N, C-alpha and C positions, 0 to 999 in steps of 0.2 A: 504494500500500500504506500503510495507516494503522495506527497503534497503537490497540489497545483500551485503555480506561481502567478502573481499579479503585481505588476509594477505600475503604481499610480503617482510616481514622483513627478513634480511639476504641475499636478492637478490641484485645484482648490475646490472647497465645498460648493456644491454637494456631490461633485463628480467622483471622488474617491469612494464614498459610501455607496453611491448608485452602481458603480462598476463592480464593487465588491459583492453587493446583493445579487447582481446579474450572474457573476461568476459562481457564487454559492449555489444558486438555483440550477446551474448547469453541471455541478459535480456529479460524477457517477457514483454508484454505491460502493465501489471498490477504492475510491479516492479517500485518502486519510484526512484531507481537509485542504485548507487554502492558506498560503503564506502571502501576505500583502506587504509590499514595500512602499513606504510613503515618506514624504518630507514636509507634510502639512499637519502641524500639531493638532488642529481641531478634529482631524480624522481619528485621533486616538480615543475620542469619546464617541463619535458618531458610528464608526465601524463596529466596535464591540457591542454597542446598544442594539443596532439593527441585526447583527449576527445572532445575538441572544434570542431575539424574537423568532429567528428561524431555527433555533435549537442548537446553536454552536456556542462553545466557550472560547474565550480569547486570552492569549498571553501576549505581552508587549515586550520587545527587546530593543534597546537603543543600539543602533548599528553605526551611527555617524553623528555629525553635528550640523544641521538637524536631520536625522534620518532614523526611521524605526521599521522593525519587522513585526507585523501583527500576525500571529499564528492562530488560525481558527480551526477548531476540531469539533466534531459532532459530540454532543453530550451523551 
C-alpha cells in the first residue's frame, strides 16, 4: 500500500483544500492515503478539517521554511 502524492505548493486558499478533497475522493481502496505538500500555512487547518469529514486522520510535518507535508490516512 503506497501513499499518493499531491503537491499544492504555490497555491493559496481555497485551492489546496479543494484539490486535496478531489484527490481523496479518487483514492483506490488499496491506497494507504495521501501525502500533501504545501507552502501555504492556512492549509494546515483547512486540509485536516475537510479530510476528517471524509474519514481521514492527519499528521503534519514541517519539511522546509515554509513548507509542510500533511499525511492523510483512513481512520
